[in-house]
N, CA, C and O of each residue as an XYZ file, in Angstrom:
356
protein
N     -32.240     13.285    -14.665
C     -31.375     12.432    -15.464
C     -32.103     11.118    -15.714
O     -32.575     10.504    -14.757
N     -32.215     10.658    -16.964
C     -32.884      9.392    -17.234
C     -32.075      8.226    -16.692
O     -30.846      8.268    -16.652
N     -32.769      7.207    -16.285
C     -32.105      6.011    -15.777
C     -32.271      4.885    -16.779
O     -33.136      4.940    -17.654
N     -31.442      3.869    -16.647
C     -31.554      2.706    -17.507
C     -32.903      2.055    -17.224
O     -33.246      1.811    -16.068
N     -33.660      1.777    -18.267
C     -34.977      1.179    -18.062
C     -34.830     -0.221    -17.476
O     -33.859     -0.927    -17.749
N     -35.806     -0.605    -16.673
C     -35.774     -1.923    -16.040
C     -35.787     -3.015    -17.102
O     -35.131     -4.044    -16.941
N     -36.536     -2.797    -18.196
C     -36.616     -3.787    -19.268
C     -35.238     -4.013    -19.901
O     -34.826     -5.156    -20.098
N     -34.533     -2.933    -20.216
C     -33.207     -3.042    -20.825
C     -32.238     -3.710    -19.856
O     -31.447     -4.565    -20.254
N     -32.299     -3.327    -18.609
C     -31.408     -3.897    -17.609
C     -31.640     -5.397    -17.460
O     -30.682     -6.168    -17.405
N     -32.898     -5.815    -17.395
C     -33.214     -7.248    -17.242
C     -32.845     -8.037    -18.496
O     -32.469     -9.205    -18.405
N     -32.948     -7.412    -19.656
C     -32.615     -8.103    -20.900
C     -31.106     -8.273    -21.058
O     -30.637     -9.346    -21.438
N     -30.344     -7.218    -20.767
C     -28.889     -7.293    -20.920
C     -28.214     -8.019    -19.763
O     -27.220     -8.719    -19.953
N     -28.767     -7.845    -18.558
C     -28.179     -8.451    -17.360
C     -29.277     -9.211    -16.621
O     -29.859     -8.690    -15.669
N     -29.564    -10.446    -17.055
C     -30.589    -11.221    -16.358
C     -30.153    -11.528    -14.925
O     -28.977    -11.407    -14.582
N     -31.102    -11.920    -14.112
C     -30.836    -12.172    -12.691
C     -29.691    -13.134    -12.442
O     -28.899    -12.929    -11.522
N     -29.594    -14.187    -13.254
C     -28.524    -15.178    -13.060
C     -27.142    -14.545    -13.255
O     -26.219    -14.796    -12.481
N     -27.015    -13.727    -14.295
C     -25.737    -13.044    -14.553
C     -25.431    -12.056    -13.434
O     -24.288    -11.965    -12.986
N     -26.442    -11.312    -12.977
C     -26.219    -10.326    -11.920
C     -25.786    -11.006    -10.626
O     -24.929    -10.478     -9.917
N     -26.357    -12.162    -10.304
C     -25.971    -12.870     -9.074
C     -24.499    -13.306     -9.126
O     -23.835    -13.370     -8.091
N     -24.002    -13.597    -10.303
C     -22.592    -13.979    -10.445
C     -21.695    -12.740    -10.433
O     -20.640    -12.746     -9.798
N     -22.106    -11.681    -11.128
C     -21.258    -10.499    -11.307
C     -21.219     -9.575    -10.098
O     -20.175     -8.987     -9.816
N     -22.318     -9.431     -9.381
C     -22.413     -8.447     -8.290
C     -21.307     -8.593     -7.243
O     -20.715     -7.585     -6.857
N     -21.002     -9.803     -6.766
C     -19.940     -9.914     -5.751
C     -18.541     -9.573     -6.285
O     -17.626     -9.322     -5.501
N     -18.375     -9.565     -7.597
C     -17.056     -9.302     -8.189
C     -16.771     -7.816     -8.393
O     -15.624     -7.432     -8.624
N     -17.806     -6.980     -8.310
C     -17.632     -5.549     -8.550
C     -17.060     -4.858     -7.325
O     -17.376     -5.237     -6.197
N     -16.219     -3.848     -7.531
C     -15.658     -3.123     -6.382
C     -16.763     -2.393     -5.641
O     -17.674     -1.837     -6.255
N     -16.678     -2.397     -4.324
C     -17.693     -1.722     -3.523
C     -17.279     -0.273     -3.264
O     -16.108      0.087     -3.376
N     -18.265      0.538     -2.916
C     -18.010      1.944     -2.627
C     -17.585      2.076     -1.174
O     -18.244      1.545     -0.279
N     -16.513      2.766     -0.942
C     -16.059      3.050      0.419
C     -15.933      4.562      0.563
O     -15.192      5.211     -0.176
N     -16.665      5.108      1.521
C     -16.599      6.553      1.752
C     -15.201      6.929      2.237
O     -14.597      6.221      3.042
N     -14.709      8.035      1.740
C     -13.389      8.502      2.155
C     -13.512      9.182      3.511
O     -14.460      9.938      3.727
N     -12.582      8.936      4.434
C     -12.684      9.539      5.770
C     -12.673     11.069      5.730
O     -13.299     11.714      6.571
N     -11.968     11.650      4.760
C     -11.883     13.105      4.674
C     -13.055     13.707      3.898
O     -13.168     14.926      3.776
N     -13.927     12.838      3.374
C     -15.071     13.343      2.604
C     -14.671     13.599      1.166
O     -13.537     13.342      0.762
N     -15.609     14.103      0.412
C     -15.342     14.406     -0.988
C     -15.395     13.165     -1.848
O     -15.925     12.134     -1.433
N     -14.856     13.259     -3.026
C     -14.888     12.140     -3.958
C     -16.175     12.125     -4.761
O     -16.960     13.072     -4.704
N     -16.387     11.077     -5.493
C     -17.586     10.967     -6.310
C     -18.661     10.183     -5.571
O     -18.359      9.314     -4.753
N     -19.894     10.493     -5.862
C     -21.006      9.778     -5.250
C     -21.100      8.389     -5.848
O     -20.782      8.202     -7.022
N     -21.529      7.412     -5.068
C     -21.652      6.061     -5.620
C     -22.732      5.998     -6.690
O     -23.717      6.735     -6.639
N     -22.538      5.119     -7.648
C     -23.522      4.907     -8.714
C     -24.171      3.550     -8.517
O     -23.605      2.673     -7.864
N     -25.346      3.380     -9.076
C     -26.028      2.100     -9.031
C     -25.179      1.075     -9.781
O     -24.972      1.203    -10.988
N     -24.688      0.060     -9.069
C     -23.760     -0.881     -9.679
C     -24.397     -1.678    -10.814
O     -23.736     -1.987    -11.804
N     -25.667     -2.006    -10.673
C     -26.308     -2.765    -11.749
C     -26.427     -1.914    -13.007
O     -26.255     -2.423    -14.114
N     -26.719     -0.623    -12.851
C     -26.815      0.267    -14.004
C     -25.449      0.405    -14.687
O     -25.364      0.413    -15.915
N     -24.394      0.513    -13.895
C     -23.044      0.620    -14.456
C     -22.678     -0.675    -15.179
O     -22.140     -0.637    -16.285
N     -22.969     -1.819    -14.559
C     -22.663     -3.099    -15.183
C     -23.468     -3.284    -16.469
O     -22.960     -3.822    -17.452
N     -24.726     -2.835    -16.457
C     -25.551     -2.909    -17.662
C     -24.930     -2.081    -18.785
O     -24.921     -2.508    -19.939
N     -24.416     -0.904    -18.452
C     -23.765     -0.063    -19.466
C     -22.524     -0.747    -20.031
O     -22.270     -0.680    -21.234
N     -21.754     -1.401    -19.172
C     -20.550     -2.103    -19.628
C     -20.940     -3.262    -20.547
O     -20.321     -3.460    -21.592
N     -21.967     -4.030    -20.160
C     -22.427     -5.139    -20.994
C     -22.935     -4.603    -22.334
O     -22.683     -5.207    -23.377
N     -23.647     -3.478    -22.313
C     -24.142     -2.880    -23.555
C     -22.974     -2.531    -24.476
O     -23.011     -2.829    -25.670
N     -21.954     -1.909    -23.929
C     -20.784     -1.517    -24.743
C     -20.110     -2.756    -25.327
O     -19.743     -2.770    -26.502
N     -19.948     -3.790    -24.512
C     -19.258     -4.994    -24.981
C     -20.062     -5.774    -26.009
O     -19.482     -6.364    -26.920
N     -21.384     -5.790    -25.884
C     -22.188     -6.584    -26.806
C     -22.615     -5.821    -28.054
O     -22.917     -6.432    -29.079
N     -22.643     -4.490    -27.977
C     -23.103     -3.711    -29.132
C     -21.961     -3.177    -29.992
O     -22.157     -2.866    -31.167
N     -20.775     -3.071    -29.409
C     -19.664     -2.491    -30.135
C     -19.647     -0.973    -30.057
O     -18.790     -0.325    -30.658
N     -20.590     -0.407    -29.321
C     -20.672      1.042    -29.138
C     -19.523      1.506    -28.239
O     -19.194      0.836    -27.259
N     -18.925      2.623    -28.560
C     -17.904      3.192    -27.685
C     -18.578      3.724    -26.420
O     -19.676      4.277    -26.487
N     -17.937      3.561    -25.288
C     -18.512      4.003    -24.022
C     -18.916      5.464    -24.022
O     -19.905      5.837    -23.391
N     -18.170      6.283    -24.714
C     -18.487      7.719    -24.740
C     -19.710      8.015    -25.600
O     -20.221      9.135    -25.587
N     -20.187      7.009    -26.352
C     -21.356      7.195    -27.208
C     -22.574      6.418    -26.704
O     -23.467      6.085    -27.482
N     -22.605      6.134    -25.409
C     -23.758      5.429    -24.844
C     -25.031      6.230    -25.085
O     -25.002      7.459    -25.032
N     -26.149      5.553    -25.351
C     -27.418      6.269    -25.539
C     -27.810      7.031    -24.273
O     -27.370      6.676    -23.180
N     -28.628      8.069    -24.410
C     -29.034      8.878    -23.258
C     -29.748      8.089    -22.169
O     -29.794      8.542    -21.026
N     -30.305      6.927    -22.484
C     -30.999      6.145    -21.457
C     -30.067      5.673    -20.353
O     -30.530      5.255    -19.292
N     -28.762      5.732    -20.584
C     -27.811      5.327    -19.556
C     -27.437      6.475    -18.629
O     -26.654      6.275    -17.700
N     -27.965      7.653    -18.848
C     -27.701      8.784    -17.966
C     -26.604      9.682    -18.495
O     -25.816      9.291    -19.356
N     -26.567     10.886    -17.968
C     -25.623     11.896    -18.451
C     -24.189     11.584    -18.060
O     -23.260     11.925    -18.792
N     -23.997     10.942    -16.922
C     -22.636     10.694    -16.446
C     -22.189      9.278    -16.748
O     -21.478      8.676    -15.943
N     -22.585      8.731    -17.883
C     -22.244      7.343    -18.162
C     -20.820      7.152    -18.651
O     -20.395      6.013    -18.840
N     -20.074      8.214    -18.859
C     -18.693      8.069    -19.295
C     -17.825      7.334    -18.295
O     -16.800      6.767    -18.673
N     -18.209      7.331    -17.032
C     -17.432      6.631    -16.013
C     -17.755      5.163    -15.906
O     -17.140      4.461    -15.103
N     -18.694      4.677    -16.684
C     -19.105      3.278    -16.570
C     -17.938      2.339    -16.818
O     -17.733      1.391    -16.060
N     -17.181      2.587    -17.856
C     -16.059      1.711    -18.148
C     -14.955      1.818    -17.123
O     -14.340      0.813    -16.765
N     -14.692      3.022    -16.644
C     -13.619      3.193    -15.668
C     -13.896      2.440    -14.386
O     -12.965      1.923    -13.769
N     -15.148      2.363    -13.967
C     -15.476      1.692    -12.715
C     -15.039      0.247    -12.753
O     -14.339     -0.213    -11.851
N     -15.442     -0.479    -13.787
C     -15.108     -1.900    -13.867
C     -13.662     -2.145    -14.229
O     -13.032     -3.047    -13.676
N     -13.120     -1.362    -15.148
C     -11.763     -1.603    -15.622
C     -10.751     -1.321    -14.525
O      -9.825     -2.107    -14.329
N     -10.907     -0.229    -13.815
C      -9.946      0.104    -12.776
C     -10.002     -0.927    -11.653
O      -8.963     -1.360    -11.155
N     -11.206     -1.320    -11.256
C     -11.348     -2.292    -10.175
C     -10.756     -3.641    -10.539
O     -10.088     -4.264     -9.713
N     -10.989     -4.102    -11.750
C     -10.477     -5.409    -12.160
C      -8.991     -5.321    -12.486
O      -8.236     -6.247    -12.191
N      -8.567     -4.220    -13.089
C      -7.172     -4.083    -13.500
C      -6.201     -4.033    -12.336
O      -5.048     -4.444    -12.461
N      -6.670     -3.528    -11.203
C      -5.776     -3.453    -10.042
C      -5.415     -4.837     -9.508
O      -4.353     -5.024     -8.914
N      -6.315     -5.811     -9.726
C      -6.086     -7.140     -9.177
C      -5.690     -8.162    -10.238
O      -5.243     -9.259     -9.904
N      -5.847     -7.818    -11.486
C      -5.607     -8.789    -12.545
C      -4.107     -8.952    -12.792
O      -3.372     -7.964    -12.828
N      -3.652    -10.197    -12.962
C      -2.231    -10.396    -13.272
C      -1.921     -9.896    -14.672
O      -2.773     -9.941    -15.558
N      -0.731     -9.431    -14.862
C      -0.309     -8.898    -16.152
C       0.642     -9.886    -16.807
O       1.651    -10.267    -16.214
N       0.326    -10.301    -18.028
C       1.211    -11.208    -18.764
C       2.356    -10.409    -19.346
O       2.144     -9.349    -19.935
N       3.528    -10.897    -19.191
C       4.704    -10.187    -19.725
C       5.501    -11.084    -20.622
O       6.524    -10.665    -21.163
């Protein structure tokens, strides 16, 4: 499976942005009963999310350089942030 190139990752998510964003991302916790999905490289997932937001590309149409299982990139960040974000009513 191809991985996000280091050049693309550094261009879309420079070190300063990654230092701010990394602590805000949900961490992987192994389930006591086992199973579940394997953890993904958080920087690669964040890079995919930044690519979608800055390019206007739909997440399901990410280029192959983001890997075959990139459809979950948006769910990782959205679910983690949405669980804690206040809802305006």
